[in-house]
TIKOLMAR-694764 format. One record per residue: residue in one letter; residue number from 1; z, x, y of N, C-alpha, C, CB in turn. Coordinates in pm, whole numbers. Each point is the difference from the previous one (the first is absolute). Glycine has a CB too. Layout:
BEGIN
<site rest="a" nr="NUM" n_Z="Z" n_X="X" n_Y="Y" ca_Z="Z" ca_X="X" ca_Y="Y" c_Z="Z" c_X="X" c_Y="Y" cb_Z="Z" cb_X="X" cb_Y="Y"/>
...
END
This chain:
BEGIN
<site rest="m" nr="1" n_Z="1126" n_X="-2286" n_Y="2610" ca_Z="65" ca_X="30" ca_Y="-127" c_Z="125" c_X="84" c_Y="25" cb_Z="-223" cb_X="-9" cb_Y="-120"/>
<site rest="a" nr="2" n_Z="213" n_X="111" n_Y="204" ca_Z="115" ca_X="86" ca_Y="27" c_Z="113" c_X="-80" c_Y="62" cb_Z="-152" cb_X="196" cb_Y="31"/>
<site rest="k" nr="3" n_Z="118" n_X="-290" n_Y="58" ca_Z="103" ca_X="-82" ca_Y="61" c_Z="69" c_X="-85" c_Y="-105" cb_Z="-128" cb_X="-4" cb_Y="215"/>
<site rest="a" nr="4" n_Z="53" n_X="-45" n_Y="-310" ca_Z="59" ca_X="-82" ca_Y="-106" c_Z="95" c_X="83" c_Y="-84" cb_Z="-204" cb_X="-144" cb_Y="-4"/>
<site rest="l" nr="5" n_Z="165" n_X="265" n_Y="-29" ca_Z="86" ca_X="87" ca_Y="-80" c_Z="124" c_X="40" c_Y="77" cb_Z="-201" cb_X="84" cb_Y="-122"/>
<site rest="l" nr="6" n_Z="183" n_X="-45" n_Y="246" ca_Z="115" ca_X="41" ca_Y="81" c_Z="90" c_X="-118" c_Y="32" cb_Z="-137" cb_X="184" cb_Y="97"/>
<site rest="g" nr="7" n_Z="78" n_X="-300" n_Y="-82" ca_Z="81" ca_X="-119" ca_Y="26" c_Z="82" c_X="-38" c_Y="-121" cb_Z="-170" cb_X="-77" cb_Y="162"/>
<site rest="y" nr="8" n_Z="120" n_X="106" n_Y="-280" ca_Z="72" ca_X="-33" ca_Y="-123" c_Z="120" c_X="91" c_Y="-20" cb_Z="-214" cb_X="-82" cb_Y="-100"/>
<site rest="v" nr="9" n_Z="197" n_X="210" n_Y="131" ca_Z="108" ca_X="96" ca_Y="-15" c_Z="68" c_X="13" c_Y="136" cb_Z="-120" cb_X="127" cb_Y="-187"/>
<site rest="t" nr="10" n_Z="219" n_X="-208" n_Y="207" ca_Z="67" ca_X="0" ca_Y="130" c_Z="120" c_X="94" c_Y="-4" cb_Z="-75" cb_X="-236" cb_Y="44"/>
<site rest="s" nr="11" n_Z="113" n_X="280" n_Y="71" ca_Z="120" ca_X="82" ca_Y="11" c_Z="115" c_X="-82" c_Y="59" cb_Z="-141" cb_X="208" cb_Y="27"/>
<site rest="d" nr="12" n_Z="124" n_X="-339" n_Y="-29" ca_Z="102" ca_X="-89" ca_Y="52" c_Z="116" c_X="-8" c_Y="-98" cb_Z="-175" cb_X="-133" cb_Y="126"/>
<site rest="l" nr="13" n_Z="288" n_X="191" n_Y="-91" ca_Z="114" ca_X="6" ca_Y="-90" c_Z="97" c_X="-116" c_Y="22" cb_Z="-24" cb_X="247" cb_Y="-5"/>
<site rest="r" nr="14" n_Z="-19" n_X="-346" n_Y="83" ca_Z="87" ca_X="-116" ca_Y="23" c_Z="11" c_X="-86" c_Y="-125" cb_Z="-63" cb_X="3" cb_Y="242"/>
<site rest="d" nr="15" n_Z="-36" n_X="6" n_Y="-329" ca_Z="4" ca_X="-76" ca_Y="-125" c_Z="67" c_X="87" c_Y="-106" cb_Z="-211" cb_X="-132" cb_Y="61"/>
<site rest="p" nr="16" n_Z="336" n_X="103" n_Y="-96" ca_Z="72" ca_X="87" ca_Y="-94" c_Z="-61" c_X="0" c_Y="-140" cb_Z="205" cb_X="-44" cb_Y="130"/>
<site rest="r" nr="17" n_Z="-270" n_X="-66" n_Y="-169" ca_Z="-63" ca_X="-3" ca_Y="-132" c_Z="-115" c_X="99" c_Y="-6" cb_Z="65" cb_X="-241" cb_Y="-27"/>
<site rest="q" nr="18" n_Z="-143" n_X="247" n_Y="133" ca_Z="-113" ca_X="92" ca_Y="2" c_Z="49" c_X="145" c_Y="6" cb_Z="-141" cb_X="-175" cb_Y="115"/>
<site rest="a" nr="19" n_Z="244" n_X="201" n_Y="-38" ca_Z="55" ca_X="135" ca_Y="8" c_Z="57" c_X="42" c_Y="-135" cb_Z="51" cb_X="-34" cb_Y="243"/>
<site rest="a" nr="20" n_Z="16" n_X="-57" n_Y="-310" ca_Z="56" ca_X="31" ca_Y="-131" c_Z="-110" c_X="24" c_Y="-102" cb_Z="202" cb_X="-136" cb_Y="55"/>
<site rest="d" nr="21" n_Z="-306" n_X="54" n_Y="-48" ca_Z="-112" ca_X="17" ca_Y="-92" c_Z="-70" c_X="133" c_Y="23" cb_Z="-30" cb_X="-248" cb_Y="-7"/>
<site rest="n" nr="22" n_Z="10" n_X="285" n_Y="133" ca_Z="-63" ca_X="129" ca_Y="32" c_Z="86" c_X="116" c_Y="-50" cb_Z="-109" cb_X="-103" cb_Y="202"/>
<site rest="a" nr="23" n_Z="240" n_X="92" n_Y="-184" ca_Z="90" ca_X="106" ca_Y="-47" c_Z="-4" c_X="11" c_Y="-152" cb_Z="148" cb_X="-38" cb_Y="199"/>
<site rest="r" nr="24" n_Z="-151" n_X="-77" n_Y="-267" ca_Z="-7" ca_X="0" ca_Y="-146" c_Z="-131" c_X="63" c_Y="-48" cb_Z="144" cb_X="-206" cb_Y="-6"/>
<site rest="l" nr="25" n_Z="-254" n_X="170" n_Y="71" ca_Z="-130" ca_X="56" ca_Y="-39" c_Z="-6" c_X="150" c_Y="26" cb_Z="-107" cb_X="-221" cb_Y="49"/>
<site rest="r" nr="26" n_Z="161" n_X="264" n_Y="64" ca_Z="1" ca_X="145" ca_Y="29" c_Z="83" c_X="76" c_Y="-103" cb_Z="-28" cb_X="-51" cb_Y="244"/>
<site rest="a" nr="27" n_Z="141" n_X="-5" n_Y="-283" ca_Z="84" ca_X="63" ca_Y="-102" c_Z="-73" c_X="7" c_Y="-133" cb_Z="206" cb_X="-83" cb_Y="117"/>
<site rest="r" nr="28" n_Z="-277" n_X="-23" n_Y="-151" ca_Z="-76" ca_X="-1" ca_Y="-126" c_Z="-112" c_X="104" c_Y="2" cb_Z="52" cb_X="-244" cb_Y="-29"/>
<site rest="v" nr="29" n_Z="-117" n_X="258" n_Y="142" ca_Z="-106" ca_X="102" ca_Y="14" c_Z="60" c_X="139" c_Y="-19" cb_Z="-130" cb_X="-149" cb_Y="157"/>
<site rest="r" nr="30" n_Z="247" n_X="174" n_Y="-98" ca_Z="67" ca_X="130" ca_Y="-19" c_Z="33" c_X="23" c_Y="-147" cb_Z="96" cb_X="-16" cb_Y="232"/>
<site rest="e" nr="31" n_Z="-47" n_X="-88" n_Y="-300" ca_Z="31" ca_X="13" ca_Y="-143" c_Z="-125" c_X="34" c_Y="-80" cb_Z="188" cb_X="-165" cb_Y="27"/>
<site rest="l" nr="32" n_Z="-296" n_X="96" n_Y="3" ca_Z="-124" ca_X="24" ca_Y="-74" c_Z="-57" c_X="138" c_Y="30" cb_Z="-46" cb_X="-245" cb_Y="5"/>
<site rest="e" nr="33" n_Z="56" n_X="290" n_Y="119" ca_Z="-47" ca_X="135" ca_Y="33" c_Z="81" c_X="106" c_Y="-75" cb_Z="-72" cb_X="-82" cb_Y="226"/>
<site rest="a" nr="34" n_Z="203" n_X="62" n_Y="-236" ca_Z="86" ca_X="92" ca_Y="-74" c_Z="-37" c_X="-1" c_Y="-148" cb_Z="185" cb_X="-35" cb_Y="167"/>
<site rest="l" nr="35" n_Z="-215" n_X="-82" n_Y="-220" ca_Z="-39" ca_X="-10" ca_Y="-140" c_Z="-133" c_X="72" c_Y="-25" cb_Z="121" cb_X="-220" cb_Y="-17"/>
<site rest="v" nr="36" n_Z="-214" n_X="205" n_Y="108" ca_Z="-129" ca_X="69" ca_Y="-14" c_Z="22" c_X="151" c_Y="-2" cb_Z="-117" cb_X="-190" cb_Y="117"/>
<site rest="l" nr="37" n_Z="203" n_X="242" n_Y="-29" ca_Z="28" ca_X="143" ca_Y="1" c_Z="64" c_X="45" c_Y="-130" cb_Z="27" cb_X="-10" cb_Y="248"/>
<site rest="l" nr="38" n_Z="68" n_X="-68" n_Y="-298" ca_Z="67" ca_X="33" ca_Y="-125" c_Z="-99" c_X="2" c_Y="-117" cb_Z="211" cb_X="-102" cb_Y="89"/>
<site rest="l" nr="39" n_Z="-295" n_X="1" n_Y="-96" ca_Z="-98" ca_X="-7" ca_Y="-108" c_Z="-105" c_X="109" c_Y="11" cb_Z="38" cb_X="-245" cb_Y="-12"/>
<site rest="t" nr="40" n_Z="-76" n_X="281" n_Y="133" ca_Z="-95" ca_X="108" ca_Y="20" c_Z="58" c_X="132" c_Y="-47" cb_Z="-99" cb_X="-122" cb_Y="193"/>
<site rest="e" nr="41" n_Z="225" n_X="148" n_Y="-158" ca_Z="66" ca_X="123" ca_Y="-46" c_Z="12" c_X="3" c_Y="-152" cb_Z="128" cb_X="10" cb_Y="216"/>
<site rest="e" nr="42" n_Z="-89" n_X="-123" n_Y="-274" ca_Z="12" ca_X="-8" ca_Y="-145" c_Z="-135" c_X="22" c_Y="-68" cb_Z="194" cb_X="-157" cb_Y="26"/>
<site rest="n" nr="43" n_Z="-298" n_X="99" n_Y="30" ca_Z="-134" ca_X="16" ca_Y="-55" c_Z="-44" c_X="146" c_Y="9" cb_Z="-55" cb_X="-236" cb_Y="64"/>
<site rest="d" nr="44" n_Z="81" n_X="301" n_Y="47" ca_Z="-37" ca_X="141" ca_Y="16" c_Z="71" c_X="86" c_Y="-104" cb_Z="-37" cb_X="-37" cb_Y="246"/>
<site rest="k" nr="45" n_Z="165" n_X="9" n_Y="-271" ca_Z="75" ca_X="75" ca_Y="-101" c_Z="-60" c_X="-21" c_Y="-139" cb_Z="207" cb_X="-21" cb_Y="139"/>
<site rest="l" nr="46" n_Z="-241" n_X="-104" n_Y="-170" ca_Z="-59" ca_X="-30" ca_Y="-131" c_Z="-137" c_X="67" c_Y="-17" cb_Z="123" cb_X="-217" cb_Y="-1"/>
<site rest="v" nr="47" n_Z="-202" n_X="217" n_Y="106" ca_Z="-132" ca_X="65" ca_Y="-6" c_Z="17" c_X="149" c_Y="-21" cb_Z="-98" cb_X="-177" cb_Y="149"/>
<site rest="a" nr="48" n_Z="190" n_X="239" n_Y="-78" ca_Z="23" ca_X="144" ca_Y="-14" c_Z="51" c_X="33" c_Y="-141" cb_Z="50" cb_X="16" cb_Y="247"/>
<site rest="a" nr="49" n_Z="39" n_X="-99" n_Y="-299" ca_Z="53" ca_X="23" ca_Y="-135" c_Z="-111" c_X="-14" c_Y="-104" cb_Z="226" cb_X="-83" cb_Y="73"/>
<site rest="r" nr="50" n_Z="-310" n_X="-16" n_Y="-56" ca_Z="-110" ca_X="-20" ca_Y="-95" c_Z="-101" c_X="114" c_Y="9" cb_Z="30" cb_X="-249" cb_Y="18"/>
<site rest="a" nr="51" n_Z="-59" n_X="296" n_Y="100" ca_Z="-92" ca_X="112" ca_Y="17" c_Z="56" c_X="125" c_Y="-68" cb_Z="-83" cb_X="-97" cb_Y="217"/>
<site rest="a" nr="52" n_Z="211" n_X="122" n_Y="-200" ca_Z="63" ca_X="115" ca_Y="-64" c_Z="-4" c_X="-16" c_Y="-152" cb_Z="149" cb_X="33" cb_Y="200"/>
<site rest="e" nr="53" n_Z="-126" n_X="-154" n_Y="-247" ca_Z="-6" ca_X="-29" ca_Y="-142" c_Z="-139" c_X="29" c_Y="-57" cb_Z="177" cb_X="-176" cb_Y="31"/>
<site rest="l" nr="54" n_Z="-278" n_X="133" n_Y="40" ca_Z="-137" ca_X="22" ca_Y="-45" c_Z="-36" c_X="147" c_Y="1" cb_Z="-62" cb_X="-225" cb_Y="87"/>
<site rest="l" nr="55" n_Z="109" n_X="298" n_Y="12" ca_Z="-30" ca_X="143" ca_Y="7" c_Z="68" c_X="76" c_Y="-113" cb_Z="-25" cb_X="-19" cb_Y="248"/>
<site rest="e" nr="56" n_Z="145" n_X="-23" n_Y="-285" ca_Z="74" ca_X="67" ca_Y="-106" c_Z="-61" c_X="-29" c_Y="-137" cb_Z="207" cb_X="-13" cb_Y="139"/>
<site rest="s" nr="57" n_Z="-254" n_X="-108" n_Y="-159" ca_Z="-49" ca_X="-40" ca_Y="-132" c_Z="-145" c_X="42" c_Y="-24" cb_Z="157" cb_X="-191" cb_Y="7"/>
<site rest="a" nr="58" n_Z="-235" n_X="208" n_Y="97" ca_Z="-141" ca_X="35" ca_Y="-16" c_Z="-12" c_X="152" c_Y="-17" cb_Z="-73" cb_X="-200" cb_Y="138"/>
<site rest="p" nr="59" n_Z="2" n_X="242" n_Y="-242" ca_Z="-20" ca_X="144" ca_Y="-16" c_Z="-88" c_X="54" c_Y="113" cb_Z="25" cb_X="-22" cb_Y="-250"/>
<site rest="l" nr="60" n_Z="13" n_X="132" n_Y="304" ca_Z="-79" ca_X="60" ca_Y="106" c_Z="-120" c_X="71" c_Y="-59" cb_Z="206" cb_X="27" cb_Y="143"/>
<site rest="q" nr="61" n_Z="-319" n_X="-59" n_Y="-92" ca_Z="-121" ca_X="65" ca_Y="-49" c_Z="-34" c_X="115" c_Y="92" cb_Z="-85" cb_X="-214" cb_Y="-101"/>
<site rest="e" nr="62" n_Z="56" n_X="324" n_Y="39" ca_Z="-36" ca_X="115" ca_Y="81" c_Z="-144" c_X="-17" c_Y="46" cb_Z="162" cb_X="150" cb_Y="-125"/>
<site rest="m" nr="63" n_Z="-185" n_X="-103" n_Y="245" ca_Z="-135" ca_X="-7" ca_Y="52" c_Z="-84" c_X="113" c_Y="-61" cb_Z="84" cb_X="-104" cb_Y="215"/>
<site rest="q" nr="64" n_Z="-204" n_X="69" n_Y="-250" ca_Z="-92" ca_X="97" ca_Y="-57" c_Z="-88" c_X="55" c_Y="113" cb_Z="1" cb_X="-119" cb_Y="-225"/>
<site rest="p" nr="65" n_Z="-28" n_X="248" n_Y="222" ca_Z="-89" ca_X="55" ca_Y="104" c_Z="-141" c_X="-56" c_Y="-16" cb_Z="137" cb_X="211" cb_Y="10"/>
<site rest="a" nr="66" n_Z="-202" n_X="-229" n_Y="98" ca_Z="-133" ca_X="-57" ca_Y="-1" c_Z="-104" c_X="98" c_Y="-45" cb_Z="68" cb_X="-150" cb_Y="179"/>
END
């Protein structure tokens, strides 16, 4: 199985179509990774803003001694 997988992903750059396809796929992966980071940061900001919103709107209850 490993030989089949390694044989499929060759490092033979003599085929320009395969090299171009690999370069295109690598660039797309970089784009998608950057998008994931951007969306993660945006999501974190939204979660923090919503948490602050909830804390401001909810009345704070004082703790009663036991």
